[in-house]
C-alpha positions as CSV (number, residue, x, y, z in Angstrom):
1,M,0.0,0.0,0.0
2,K,1.2,3.5,-0.9
3,K,0.5,6.8,0.8
4,I,-0.4,9.3,-1.9
5,G,-0.8,13.1,-1.7
6,L,-2.8,14.8,-4.3
7,L,-2.1,18.5,-4.4
8,I,-4.4,21.2,-5.9
9,D,-5.4,24.8,-5.2
10,T,-9.1,24.2,-4.5
11,L,-12.0,21.8,-5.3
12,I,-14.0,24.4,-7.2
13,G,-16.5,23.0,-9.7
14,G,-14.0,22.4,-12.6
15,G,-12.7,19.6,-14.7
16,A,-9.2,19.5,-13.1
17,E,-10.8,19.2,-9.7
18,R,-13.0,16.4,-10.8
19,I,-10.0,14.5,-12.1
20,V,-8.3,14.8,-8.8
21,L,-11.3,13.3,-7.1
22,N,-11.2,10.5,-9.8
23,F,-7.6,9.9,-8.8
24,A,-8.4,9.8,-5.1
25,E,-11.3,7.4,-5.5
26,T,-9.4,5.0,-7.8
27,F,-6.2,5.0,-5.8
28,S,-8.3,4.4,-2.7
29,K,-10.2,1.5,-4.3
30,Y,-6.8,-0.1,-5.1
31,G,-6.1,-0.1,-1.3
32,H,-3.9,3.0,-1.1
33,E,-4.1,5.7,1.5
34,V,-5.0,9.0,-0.2
35,H,-4.8,12.6,1.1
36,I,-6.0,15.6,-0.9
37,I,-4.3,18.8,0.1
38,L,-5.7,22.2,-0.9
39,I,-4.4,25.7,-0.8
40,K,-7.8,27.2,-0.1
41,N,-10.7,25.7,1.8
42,I,-13.1,25.7,-1.2
43,I,-15.1,22.6,-2.0
44,E,-17.9,22.7,-4.6
45,H,-17.8,19.1,-5.9
46,N,-19.5,16.1,-4.2
47,V,-16.7,14.4,-2.1
48,D,-16.5,11.0,-0.4
49,T,-14.4,11.4,2.6
50,S,-14.9,7.7,3.5
51,L,-12.4,7.0,0.7
52,Y,-9.8,9.8,1.2
53,T,-9.0,12.7,3.6
54,I,-9.2,16.3,2.6
55,H,-6.8,18.9,4.2
56,Y,-6.3,22.6,3.5
57,I,-3.5,24.9,4.4
58,S,-5.4,28.2,4.5
59,E,-9.0,29.6,4.2
60,S,-8.4,32.1,1.5
61,G,-4.9,31.5,0.2
62,E,-3.8,34.9,1.4
63,L,-1.5,35.0,4.4
64,S,0.3,38.2,3.3
65,K,-0.5,41.1,0.9
66,N,3.1,40.7,-0.4
67,K,3.0,38.1,-3.2
68,F,6.5,36.8,-2.5
69,I,6.0,36.5,1.2
70,N,2.6,35.0,0.7
71,K,4.1,32.2,-1.4
72,M,6.8,31.5,1.1
73,L,4.3,31.3,3.9
74,L,2.0,29.0,2.0
75,A,4.9,26.8,1.1
76,K,5.8,26.7,4.8
77,R,2.2,25.8,5.7
78,L,2.2,23.0,3.1
79,K,5.4,21.5,4.5
80,E,4.0,21.7,8.1
81,K,0.7,20.1,7.0
82,I,2.5,17.2,5.4
83,A,4.7,16.8,8.5
84,K,1.5,16.8,10.7
85,I,-0.1,14.1,8.5
86,E,3.0,12.0,8.7
87,E,3.4,12.6,12.5
88,N,1.9,9.3,13.7
89,S,2.1,7.2,10.6
90,N,4.3,6.4,7.6
91,K,5.7,9.0,5.2
92,F,4.2,9.8,1.8
93,D,5.4,7.6,-1.0
94,L,4.5,10.1,-3.7
95,F,2.9,13.5,-4.4
96,I,1.0,14.5,-7.5
97,S,0.6,18.2,-8.1
98,N,-2.4,19.3,-10.2
99,A,-2.3,23.1,-10.6
100,E,0.3,25.7,-11.4
101,D,0.1,27.5,-8.0
102,M,0.5,24.2,-6.2
103,D,3.4,23.2,-8.5
104,L,5.3,26.3,-7.2
105,L,4.5,25.7,-3.6
106,A,5.5,22.0,-3.8
107,K,8.8,23.0,-5.3
108,K,9.4,25.7,-2.6
109,A,8.4,23.2,0.1
110,K,11.1,20.8,-1.4
111,L,8.7,17.9,-1.4
112,D,10.3,14.5,-2.2
113,N,8.8,12.1,-4.7
114,L,6.9,14.8,-6.6
115,Y,5.2,14.4,-10.0
116,I,3.8,17.5,-11.6
117,R,0.7,16.7,-13.7
118,Y,0.5,19.3,-16.4
119,R,-2.9,19.6,-17.9
120,N,-3.1,22.5,-20.4
121,S,-0.9,24.0,-23.1
122,M,2.0,25.7,-21.3
123,Y,2.8,27.6,-24.5
124,T,-0.7,29.1,-24.8
125,Y,-0.6,30.0,-21.1
126,Y,2.8,31.6,-21.6
127,K,1.6,33.6,-24.6
128,S,-1.4,34.9,-22.7
129,K,1.0,36.7,-20.4
130,F,2.3,39.0,-23.1
131,E,0.2,38.8,-26.3
132,N,-1.9,41.9,-25.5
133,T,1.2,44.1,-24.9
134,A,3.7,45.8,-27.3
135,G,7.2,47.2,-27.4
136,F,9.5,47.0,-24.4
137,K,6.7,45.9,-22.1
138,R,6.0,42.9,-24.4
139,L,9.7,41.9,-24.5
140,R,10.1,42.3,-20.7
141,R,7.1,40.1,-20.1
142,K,8.2,37.5,-22.6
143,I,11.6,37.2,-20.8
144,K,10.1,37.4,-17.3
145,F,7.5,34.6,-17.8
146,K,9.8,32.3,-19.8
147,L,12.3,32.4,-16.9
148,Q,9.4,31.8,-14.4
149,F,8.3,28.7,-16.3
150,K,11.8,27.4,-16.6
151,N,12.6,28.0,-12.9
152,R,9.4,26.2,-11.9
153,Y,9.5,23.2,-14.3
154,N,13.2,22.5,-15.2
155,N,14.5,19.3,-13.6
156,Q,11.0,18.3,-12.4
157,N,9.2,15.0,-13.0
158,I,6.3,16.0,-15.4
159,I,3.3,14.0,-16.4
160,T,1.3,15.4,-19.3
161,V,-2.3,14.5,-19.9
162,S,-1.9,14.3,-23.7
163,K,0.9,13.3,-26.0
164,A,1.0,16.6,-27.8
165,L,1.8,18.4,-24.6
166,I,5.2,16.8,-24.4
167,A,6.4,18.8,-27.5
168,D,4.5,21.9,-26.2
169,I,6.5,21.9,-23.0
170,T,9.9,20.7,-24.2
171,E,10.1,22.2,-27.7
172,K,7.9,25.3,-27.7
173,M,8.8,26.3,-24.1
174,G,12.3,24.8,-23.9
175,I,11.7,23.2,-20.5
176,K,14.2,20.5,-19.5
177,P,12.4,18.2,-17.1
178,K,14.1,15.4,-15.2
179,M,11.5,13.1,-16.7
180,I,8.4,13.7,-18.9
181,K,5.7,11.2,-19.9
182,C,2.1,11.2,-21.1
183,I,-0.4,9.4,-18.8
184,Y,-4.1,10.1,-19.7
185,N,-6.5,11.3,-17.1
186,P,-8.4,8.6,-15.2
187,F,-12.1,8.1,-15.9
188,D,-14.4,5.8,-13.9
189,F,-16.6,4.6,-16.7
190,E,-19.0,2.7,-14.4
191,K,-19.5,5.6,-12.0
192,I,-20.0,8.2,-14.8
193,R,-22.6,5.9,-16.5
194,E,-24.3,5.3,-13.1
195,R,-24.5,8.9,-12.2
196,A,-25.9,9.7,-15.6
197,K,-29.0,7.8,-14.5
198,E,-29.9,10.2,-11.7
199,I,-33.2,12.0,-12.2
200,N,-33.0,15.7,-12.7
201,N,-36.4,17.4,-13.4
202,D,-34.6,20.6,-14.7
203,I,-33.4,18.8,-17.8
204,P,-35.4,19.7,-20.9
205,N,-37.8,16.9,-22.0
206,K,-36.9,17.5,-25.7
207,K,-33.7,17.2,-27.7
208,Y,-31.0,19.8,-27.2
209,I,-27.3,20.6,-27.8
210,I,-25.0,21.1,-24.8
211,Y,-21.6,22.5,-23.8
212,A,-20.3,22.2,-20.2
213,A,-17.4,24.5,-19.2
214,K,-16.4,27.4,-17.1
215,F,-17.3,30.7,-18.7
216,E,-14.0,32.2,-19.8
217,N,-12.2,33.3,-23.0
218,R,-10.3,30.1,-23.3
219,K,-13.5,28.0,-23.5
220,N,-14.8,30.4,-26.2
221,Q,-18.5,29.9,-25.8
222,K,-18.9,33.0,-28.0
223,L,-17.7,30.9,-31.0
224,L,-20.3,28.3,-30.2
225,I,-23.0,30.9,-30.0
226,K,-22.1,32.3,-33.4
227,A,-21.8,28.8,-35.0
228,Y,-25.1,27.8,-33.4
229,K,-26.8,30.8,-34.9
230,K,-25.1,30.1,-38.3
231,A,-26.3,26.5,-38.2
232,N,-29.9,27.7,-37.9
233,I,-31.2,24.6,-36.1
234,N,-34.3,24.3,-33.9
235,L,-32.8,22.4,-31.0
236,P,-32.1,24.6,-28.0
237,L,-28.6,25.1,-26.7
238,V,-27.8,24.4,-23.1
239,L,-24.7,26.1,-21.6
240,I,-23.6,24.6,-18.2
241,G,-20.9,26.4,-16.3
242,N,-19.8,28.7,-13.6
243,T,-17.7,31.8,-12.9
244,H,-15.1,32.5,-10.3
245,T,-13.3,35.7,-11.2
246,D,-14.4,39.2,-12.2
247,S,-13.1,38.5,-15.7
248,D,-15.2,35.3,-15.9
249,K,-18.3,37.3,-14.9
250,K,-17.5,40.0,-17.5
251,Y,-17.2,37.3,-20.1
252,L,-20.5,35.8,-19.2
253,K,-22.2,39.2,-19.4
254,E,-20.7,39.7,-22.8
255,L,-21.9,36.3,-23.9
256,K,-25.4,37.0,-22.9
257,E,-25.3,40.3,-24.7
258,L,-24.1,38.5,-27.8
259,I,-27.1,36.1,-27.5
260,I,-29.5,39.0,-27.3
261,K,-27.8,40.7,-30.3
262,L,-28.2,37.6,-32.4
263,G,-31.8,37.2,-31.4
264,I,-31.6,33.7,-30.0
265,E,-32.2,34.4,-26.2
266,E,-35.3,32.2,-26.3
267,K,-33.2,29.3,-27.6
268,V,-30.3,29.3,-25.1
269,I,-30.6,27.8,-21.6
270,F,-28.3,28.6,-18.7
271,P,-28.9,26.0,-15.9
272,G,-25.8,27.2,-13.9
273,F,-23.2,25.0,-12.4
274,Q,-24.2,21.3,-12.0
275,K,-22.6,19.1,-9.4
276,N,-23.7,16.2,-11.5
277,P,-23.5,17.2,-15.2
278,Y,-23.8,13.6,-16.5
279,P,-27.6,13.4,-16.8
280,W,-27.5,16.6,-18.8
281,I,-24.7,15.3,-21.1
282,K,-26.3,11.8,-21.4
283,N,-29.7,13.2,-22.5
284,A,-28.2,15.7,-25.0
285,E,-28.5,15.0,-28.8
286,L,-25.0,16.5,-29.3
287,F,-22.1,17.8,-27.2
288,V,-20.2,20.7,-28.8
289,M,-16.8,22.0,-27.4
290,S,-15.5,25.3,-28.7
291,S,-12.3,25.8,-26.7
292,N,-9.2,27.6,-28.0
293,S,-6.9,25.6,-25.7
294,E,-7.1,22.4,-23.7
295,G,-4.8,19.8,-22.3
296,L,-7.1,16.7,-22.6
297,P,-10.7,17.9,-22.5
298,L,-12.5,15.8,-19.9
299,V,-15.9,16.6,-21.1
300,L,-15.2,15.2,-24.6
301,V,-14.2,11.8,-23.0
302,E,-17.2,11.9,-20.6
303,A,-19.6,12.6,-23.5
304,L,-18.3,9.6,-25.5
305,I,-18.4,7.4,-22.4
306,L,-22.1,8.3,-22.1
307,G,-22.7,7.6,-25.8
308,T,-23.3,11.3,-26.7
309,K,-22.2,12.5,-30.1
310,V,-19.4,15.0,-30.0
311,V,-18.2,17.9,-32.2
312,S,-15.1,19.9,-31.1
313,T,-12.6,22.6,-32.1
314,D,-9.2,21.0,-32.9
315,C,-7.1,22.7,-30.2
316,P,-3.3,22.3,-30.5
317,T,-3.4,19.6,-27.8
318,G,-6.1,17.2,-26.7
319,P,-9.1,16.8,-28.9
320,S,-7.3,15.0,-31.7
321,E,-6.3,12.3,-29.2
322,V,-10.0,11.9,-28.2
323,L,-11.8,12.1,-31.5
324,I,-9.9,9.5,-33.5
325,D,-10.6,7.3,-36.5
326,E,-14.1,8.0,-37.9
327,L,-14.7,10.7,-35.4
328,K,-11.8,12.9,-36.7
329,E,-14.1,14.5,-39.3
330,F,-16.0,16.3,-36.5
331,L,-12.9,18.3,-35.5
332,S,-13.1,22.0,-36.5
333,P,-10.3,24.6,-36.7
334,I,-10.4,27.0,-33.7
335,N,-12.3,30.2,-34.3
336,D,-13.8,28.9,-37.5
337,I,-17.6,29.7,-37.2
338,E,-18.4,28.2,-40.6
339,K,-16.7,24.9,-40.1
340,L,-18.1,24.4,-36.5
341,A,-21.6,25.2,-37.8
342,E,-21.2,22.8,-40.7
343,N,-20.0,20.0,-38.3
344,I,-22.9,20.6,-35.9
345,K,-25.4,20.2,-38.8
346,K,-23.5,17.2,-40.1
347,A,-23.4,15.4,-36.7
348,L,-27.1,15.9,-36.2
349,I,-27.8,14.2,-39.5
350,K,-25.4,11.3,-39.3
351,Y,-22.7,10.3,-36.8
352,P,-20.5,7.2,-36.6
353,K,-21.0,4.5,-33.9
354,I,-19.0,5.4,-30.8
355,K,-16.9,2.3,-30.2
356,E,-15.6,1.3,-26.7
357,S,-12.2,0.8,-28.4
358,Y,-12.0,4.6,-29.0
359,I,-12.1,5.4,-25.3
360,K,-10.8,2.4,-23.4
361,K,-7.3,4.1,-23.0
362,F,-9.0,6.5,-20.6
363,K,-10.1,3.9,-18.0
364,A,-9.1,4.9,-14.5
365,E,-7.2,1.7,-13.7
366,Y,-4.9,2.2,-16.7
367,S,-4.0,5.7,-15.5
368,V,-3.3,4.9,-11.8
369,N,-1.4,1.7,-12.7
370,Q,0.9,3.7,-14.9
371,Y,1.7,6.1,-12.1
372,L,2.5,3.2,-9.8
373,E,4.5,1.4,-12.4
374,L,6.5,4.6,-13.0
375,Y,7.1,4.9,-9.3
376,N,8.3,1.3,-9.0
377,E,10.5,1.6,-12.1
378,T,12.3,4.8,-11.3
379,K,12.0,5.2,-7.5
380,L,12.1,9.0,-8.3
381,L,8.8,9.5,-6.5
């Protein structure tokens, strides 16, 4: 039995947080002792603390107004929390960090046996730091953030959630990890399909199209709205999601204004954040993802597990490893309204059979076994 620490900022209602809970449940079912350690005491997902223990190192994540001092204090708290957990029992065998802020704290805390699970395009994230600037400011930010990424991730054990992310990190960003390997996210097929059977009276009793994602620029629901209008179909569009920051709220406001401008406010449904989105996805006629950037889109895999047809933008990393073989034709270039609209109409008319062979590589046991095999092989963790 191994003692495993899963590190993440919070358990807000997002995909990365859901995957951490998948890890926790699967490791636990395999007989391992699992601890989830949060920076902030925020939990929006359903959790099962009979299988694992949840800890947090602060209420708000702010111990000092000074950013540098705050990070040092949080890293100290993290180290102290781990020491306390280990006080009357065995030490942790391995840690898996699942978010950028926690990656930094884990490094500052000098945790042994650490794997960093990188889940989005690092290069896209890096570009977002300077792409809206110009001149000297642009140059300064490019140098500053390139150094930040290298300082954080050089000589680390990195696990990517898609194969394309390996080149994104090592070639585009020039990171030199100690070790880098792709291990797909874990999905509990049986649990997802069982939870999809739950009764939810809010779900429309007619056919509809759906997208489930946080409301933010990267998820690009604006593209979906424009493509939906262009496709000119009668099925309503359901947009499940939440907001956490002021910029998210501003984006959602702009999205609703766009819907009114296009005259489709009667056809778009906003049910809000759903702790259990699976009945919504299962009962949808089509799932459409419009993201500009992803690592490995959880919702695409989950939709296919539930037998729901999928159309997606072809982000630089992720979707092309999910929509394979006959499903490839339903990938659309990012920001291409015409092609996304065309694929929506085409998928509603005729869609290939979703074969179990397309998705079996995402089974939870495959993922956790690869982590444990890597641990046994390298003893780096």
